[in-house]
N, C-alpha and C positions, 0 to 999 in steps of 0.2 A: 510340466503343464504348458500346453501350447498357448501362445499369445492370442488375445482376442483383438481383432481389428475390424472396425466398422468399414463398410464398403465406401462410405463417403470420405474416409481417410486415405484411401488408396490414390497415390499420385501417378504411378506408372507400374506396368507389369512387363517383365522381360523374360522371354524364353531363351535360355542359354544352351550352348552346345551340349549334346548328349555325352555323358561320360560312362565309364564302366559301372558306376553305381546307379545310374539312372538318368532321368531328364530333369535338370534343375529349372526352377521357376523363381525368379527374383522379384519381390514386391517392395517397391519404395513407397513410403507413406508420407503424408503431408506434415506429420509431426516429427519427421526426421528419423523414423524407425525403418530399418531394412530387415526383411524376413526372406529367407531362402528355403524353398521346399524342394526335395528331390523325390521324384516319383518313378517307380520302376518301369512303367509303361509310357512310351511317348504319346500314345493315343489318349491316355488318361490325362497326361499333362496338357495336351492341346485342348481337351474338353474343359478343364478347369480354367485354362487361359481365356478361352472364348467366354465362359460364364462370368468371370471376374471383370472382363472388359465391359460387358453389358451392365453388370450390377454397379460398377464404379462410376458409370456415366449415365445417370438417369436423364430422361428427356423432359419429365414433368416434375413440378414441385411436389405434387402429392406422393411421389415415389420416395421422397426423402424420409429419413428415420424419424424426424421430429413429429410427423403426422401419425405415426403409430406408437411412439414412445408414450408410456403411461406410468408415471411415478406414483400412482394411486392417491392423487389429490382430488378433492371435490372441486366443483365449479368456483365456489367462493375463494378457496385457497389459491386456485390458479389466477383469479382476478387480482387478489392481493399481491401475488408475486410480480405481476406486471406493473403494479402501482408503486413498487419499491423506489423507482426513479420517476421524477416528475419534472419536466423541463420548465413548466410555468413557474413552479416553486424555485427552480434553480435561477432563472432570470430575476425573480423577485429577490432572492438572496443576494444577487449581484447589485441590486438597487434600481432595476428598471421594471416597469416604465417610470419615468421621472420627467423633469422639465425639459430634458434634451432628447429622450428616446421614447418611442411609442410602439405598441403592438399593432401591426398593420393587418388589416383584413384583405389586403390586395391580392393575396394568393389563395383566397378561399376557393375551395374546389379545384385547386391547382391550375387556375385559369391563366396565371402569368408564367409560372415555371413548374413543370410537372416533376422535377427532381428535387425541389425544395419542400420543406414542411409547410403546412397551412399557417402555422403561427410563426411569423417573421418579424423581428424587431428592426426598425429603421429610424433614422433621425426624425424628430418631430416636424422639422421644416420640409421634409420630403413628402410632397403630395402624391396622390395616386397617379397623376399625369407624369410626374418625374419618374416614379417607379416603373411604370409601363414603358416609357420612352427609354430609360436606361436598360431595361431587360432586352429590348429589341437590338441594342447595340452591344450586347454581351453574348459570348458563345453559350449555347444551350439555354439562353435567356436567364442565366444565373446572375442576377443583379447584386450589387453590394448590400450585404446584410450584416447585422451585429452577431459576432461570435462570442466576445467577452468584453465586459465593461469593468474598468478599474475605478471603483468609486472613490478611491483616495484622492485622485486628481482629475477625474472625468475623462481620462484617456480611454481609448477603446481599440479592440482588434476587430476589424470587419473582414469579410471574405467575399469573393466573387469569382467569375471566370475571366478570361482575357477579353479585351475589347475587340470588336470587329473593325479595327481602324485601318487595316491595310497599310498603304503608304501615305495616305493623306486624309482619309475620311475622319469626320468628327461628329459628335452628337451633343447638342446643347443640354438635353435632359441628363445625359450621363455626366457631363461636366458639373451640372447643378447638383447631382447626387453626391459627388465628391466634395463639393463645397458645403453641402449639408452636414456631411461627416465632420468636416473641419469646424463648422460653427457649433456642433454639439460638444466641442471641447473648448470652452472660452479661454483656457490657459495657454493655448498654443495658436500660432498664426499660420501653421502649415501642417500637412500630414505626410507620412511616408507612404509610398506605393511600392510594395515589395513584390517583384516578379521572381518566383522561386526557380524558374528555368535558367539554364545557361543562356547567355545573351545570344549566342549563335543560333540556338534553337528558336528563340523568340523572333529573331530577325527572319528566319526561314519561314515562320508562320505568316509573315507579312505578305509573302507571295500568294498565300491562299486566302487573303482578305482578312486575316486576323492580326495578331501582333501584340503591341503594348502601348501604354499611354504616352502621348507626346507632351513633354513638359511645356511646350509653347502654347498648347491648347488648354491645358489644365493649369489654372493659376494656383499658386500656393501649395504645390506638391513637390516632394523630393523623391526621385525615382531611384530604386535600388535593385540590381540583379543579385541573386544568391548563387545559383549554379547547381541545383539538384537535378540529377539525370532523370530521364524518362523511364517508364515502366519496363521497356525492353532491355535497357542497360541493367536495371536492377535484377530482372529475372536471370539474365546471363551471369551476373556477379554472384548471385546466390548459388547457381548451379556449379560454378567454379569452386566456390568455397566448400560445398558439400562433397565434391570430388576429393578435395584435400582431406576432409573428415573421414572419408572411406578408405584412405590409404592404410595399408597394413604395416604397422611398425615403422613409420617414417622416421627419418632422422630429424632432429630439431631444425636443422638448416632447411631441409626440404619442406617441412611443415610451415615454417615462417615465410619461406619464399612463396609457397603456394597461396598462403593467406594474403600476403601483400599483393600478389599478382591478381587475386580475385577482385581487389578494390572494395571489398565489402565494408571494412571499417572506415575507409575514406568516405563512402556514401553516408554511413551513420554520422560521421563528423559533419558533413555538409548539412544534414537535417538539423543536427544540434546547433550548429552555428547560426542557422536561420532563426531557430527558436530563441536563442540567446540574444540576437540582434533585436528582435521584436520586443522581448521582455525588457531589455534595457531601454529601448525607445519609450515604452509605456511607463515604466516605473521610475527611471532616472531623468529622462528628458520631458516626460509628461506629454508626449506626442502620440496622436492616434495613428493607426497603421491599417492600410488596406492590403490584403494578401490575395494573390491569385497565381495560378499556374496556367495550364491550357484551358481545361474545363472546370477546374476548381473543386475536384472531388478526390484527388489523390495527394499530391504534394501539399496542397493547401490544407487538407485535413491533418497531415503530419505536422506541419509547421505551427498551425493555430493551436493544436492540442499540446505540443511541447511547450510553447510560450505560456499557455494558460497554466500548465503544470508548474513551471518555474515561478509564476507570479502568485499563485493562489494555493495555500496549504490545504484547502479543502479537497482539492483534486488529488492530494497525496494520501488521503484516507481511503479506506476500502470502498465505502459508498460513494465518495466523491469521484473516484476513478471510474466507477460504473456510469455515473452521471456524465462525466467527460466524454466517454466513448459514445454514449447515446446522443450527446449534443453535437459533437464535431464529426462523427462518423456516420452513425445510423440516421440521425435526423436530417443532416445536410446532404444526403444522397451519395455516400460512398458506394461504389458498385461491388457489393459483396459477392453477388452471383458471378459476375464476370472475372473478378480478380482472384477468386479462390476456387473456381471450377465446381460450384455446387451442382450445376447441370452441364450436360454435354454442350460444348460450344467451341469458340475459337481459342485454341491454346495460346495464341499470341496476346490475348487479353489478360492472361493470368500473370500476376506479379505480386511479390511479397510486400505490399505497401504497409499494411497494418502490422506485419511482422517487424518491419523496421521501426515503427513507432514503439512497439512493445520493447524492442531491444534498447531504444533510446532511454526508456524509463528504467530499464535494468542498469544501464551505464550510469544514470543519475543516482540510482540506489547504491552503486559501488562508491561513488564520490561522496554521497551524503547518507550514510547508513542509518542515521537517527531521524531522518526527515520523512520517512514513509511508514505508514501504518501497516502496510501489507508486505509480504515477503516474496521471494523469487518463485515459490510454488504457485502463488496466486497468478502471476504473469504466465507461467507455463500452462496452467490449466485453462486460463482464458484463451491463449493461443490455440490450445488443443480443441476447444469447443467452437472456435470460429470455423474450423474445418469439419468438425464431427457431424454437424447438422442434427444433433440430438435435441437442441433447443431452437426456438424460433427467432431469437434476437437478431441473427445475422443472415437472415434469408432475404432474397430479392435485392434490387438495386436502389430502391427509394421507398419513401413512406407511402406513396400512392399505390405501389404494387403490393405492399404489405397489407394495406387496408382492403384492397380488392380481394386478397386471398384470405382475409380475416385471420391473420396469424395469431393475434392475441386470444381469439376465441377457440382456436384449434390446436395450439401448441403451448408449451410451457416456457417460462423465462429462466435463462441461465443465471441471472443475478439472484433470483430467489434461492436457487440451489447453492450458489457460492456463499450467500449470506447465511444460510442455515448452517453451513459448515465453516463459518468464519474463524473459528478457533484454530483451524488448520492453516490459516493464511495470515496470522498476525506476526508482525515483526517484533521480536523481543527487545530490540534496541530503540524502538520508536519513542520519541519524546513529544508529548502533545504541545508543549510550549515552543516547539521549533517552528515558528510561524512566520519566518522571514522569507523574502524572495531569495531563491537559489541563484547563485552566480558561479556556474561551473567554469573550469579551466577551458579556455578556447584558443590560446595562443599556439602557434605552430610548434614551438619548442616544448609545449606541455601536452604532448599526445598521450592522453590518459585512457584511451579506449582499449578495451580488452576483448579477447575472443571469448564468447559465451559458451563454454563447454557444457554448462548445465542445461542449455537448450538444445544445441546441435549434436551433442554426444551423450545425451542423458540415458540412452539405452545401451551404452557401452559398459559391459560388466568389468569391474576391476579398475575403472577409470576414476570413480568417485568413492569417497569414504563410506564405510558401512552406515554410519550415522551422519546425516548432514549437519553442517554448522548451525543452521537455523533450528533444527530439532534439538541439538545439544543446548543452545542458548535458551530455547524455550523451556527445557527441563530445568536449567539452572534458575531461570526466572521464577518458575512455579515453586521450586524448593525454597528460594529466597522469600517468596511471598508467604509460604507456610511458616517459615521461621519468624518472619515479622509478626504474623498473627499470634504465634505462640508467645513472642516477646511482649505483645500488648497484654495478653492474659496474665503473664507472670508479673508485669508491672502493676496491674490492678491488684493482684494478690499481695504484692509487696506493699502497696499503699495501705491496704486494709490491715496488714500485720503491723505496719509502722504506727497506724492510728491506735491499735490495741495496745501497743507497747507504751505509747505516750500516755494513754489513759491510765494504765497500770502503774506507770512511774509516778504519776501524781498521787495515786492512792497509797503507794509505798511511802512516799514522803510524809503524808499525813499520819500513817501508822507509826513511823519512826519518831515523830514529834510527840505522840502520846506516850510511847515507851520511855522516852527520856524524862518526860514530866513525872511519870509514875516512879521511876527509879530515884529521882531526886527527892521525892516526898516520902518514900518508904524507909529510906535509911540515909541519914545525913552523915554518918561516920564513914571513914575511909577504910576499905578492906585491906588487911595486911597479910592474911594467910589464905591458903586454898580453901579452908573451911568457910572463911568469910565470903569467898566468891560463890561457893555452893549455896550458902545461905541467901545471898542476894539473888541468885538465879531463880530461886523458888518464888521470889516475889514478882517475877516477870509474868505478864499475862500469857496464857496459852494461845497458840496460833491455830486458827480453824483450818480445815481442809481447803476451803475455798480460797482463803488467803494464801495458803501455800501454792495453790495452782496459779494464782495471779502473779505471785512473786517469781515462780519458776518460769512462767511464760515471758517474764521481762528479760530472761537471759537470752532470748532469741535476738540475733544480731541482724541488723539490716545491712544493705550494701554499703551504706555510708560508714557504718561501724567498722567494716572490714578494712577501710582505708585509714584507720586510726594510726597515729604515730606512736602509740604505746608499744614498745618493743616486745614486752611479754605477751601482749594480746596477739600481735601479728605472728609471733613465733610459736604460740601454743594454741592455734585455732584450727578447726577442721575446714580446709579450703573448699571442699566439695559442698558440704551442707551449710556452711556459714554459721555453725553453732560452736560456741566456745567450749573447749574441753577443760572443764574446771578441775578435773583430777590431776592435770599437769601443772597447776599453779603451785608455786612454792609458798610455804607459810611466811617466808621472809618477805615475800612480795606483797604482803597485806591481805592474802586470802586465807581460807581455812581449809583443812583437809576434811572432806565430808566422809561420812560413814558409807559403807558399801550399800546399805539399804537406801540411804538418801540419794546416792549417786544413781541407783537404778530408777528411783522415783523421778529424779530430775530428767534422766534420759527419756523416760516415757512421756513426760510432759513436753519435752522439746520435740519429740517425734510428732506428737499431736499438733503442735504449733506449726510445724513445717508443712503438714499436709492439709491445712485448712484451705 
């Protein structure tokens, strides 16, 4: 069966040299699948090539698949799907608004920053004048705003773009904005300002009138460079790594050399190190952090979301992860259209920014397998649909564009689709009580980052086991759960049988007392011959059928009885049914040899007792 590929998933199309068998056409997909077609006629191959080039690069949003995709849901179901995540509820869960933070209406109708959401949380002491003044001093007018609030100690993670400082420029309102962030955390007398770029890049931006904060102008800040490379370096790094993945039967040495030469894992580590630094500053030092890169929509999104994931176990749940992407990527204006080539545009704008974040999450899952509610499949399917354009979540470059296109009225939400099928994405090792801050290994001598074959080689047949580890563990978990449910049912039955046994034991004691009394009154003489015994037995009261049933049912042994130290009982019992085999008892052991009929009668009663 031929593979099905959406036009939006096509990354590149290459016509290869004609061979004796025909004209090859190689299609590389954004989900790292490669497909080769061989067509007998060169003219047919050229026609297909031209058609795919046009279909893979639409010029208008309305040409994308999500505007024609119909999962057969009514209007109400579509609306409910989009309401699965709610950012106002998310900030309320964090604990804002409060005495230190407020919801600002300064960006209503996107009048301050058109790439920010309308609902922006800022320090309570930041007036509208300070917000507007700060936005004019920041690239793309992306002023400092709240990304995450750590209510345990009032520390926060804020985000912005770089300041337009050049070599000497300064802005009073921007300095006041940073002071407002510091004041919103009474437990600390300074804030960290984290520039995620390499220092050399930031200094080069000064020549263009941009740059970074001068500690002499901003009081009570500590400045920190991280060193995450720009989108062009990342795009080149991914391409080098994919070339290694496409090698046919490479030696281990060649593969590892190519992987190291690509620098991909080094870049993943740089993003992780930035997130770890911020998480430790917030959780351990109790210090607020302002994060920015150049424009504040690529590296800033990566670092803020990694730090939030380390700090808050909610983001490690299925729904929490959806909320995190909506908050730090969709809402704050990550350029999905430009970075992932949804429409025909500048290829130099394309870069695997969110792919790197998703891989950071996978790397964390490898280090902390019990901390995440979702599994690897969930991450892979999320990455797939970022490029598929089947759903409307990741269209456009910002909230303003999405509202103008009426995305929620015209398309469907990916989150509703994944949530409906959430049973496929559950991690069987997840522990709900794993609610601490994650502290990954970050020292240079602890390089724990792995090549993610499940993502980049997932279409290679024979590379992966027939049944994934996740599926196997999920099957084991389901079987264990079924056994536990059966155990509960059996324990309940055992408790009922034990209760019946105790009740019947009391009745037997009462009957034995009556028998002894009658025996002593009927004949005071001592029996010396067998005839005397026979005569005395005639004076015993006859036993009714119901009494026999009750006494026989008392022979049923509970689990505690089987643990008896009586050597005869343990040696002569039925280990499977837990019913004493009375026919094996020796007369010398104090028992009696029953007749064949009575043995059959007892067995029938025991069987009834066991199946109650």
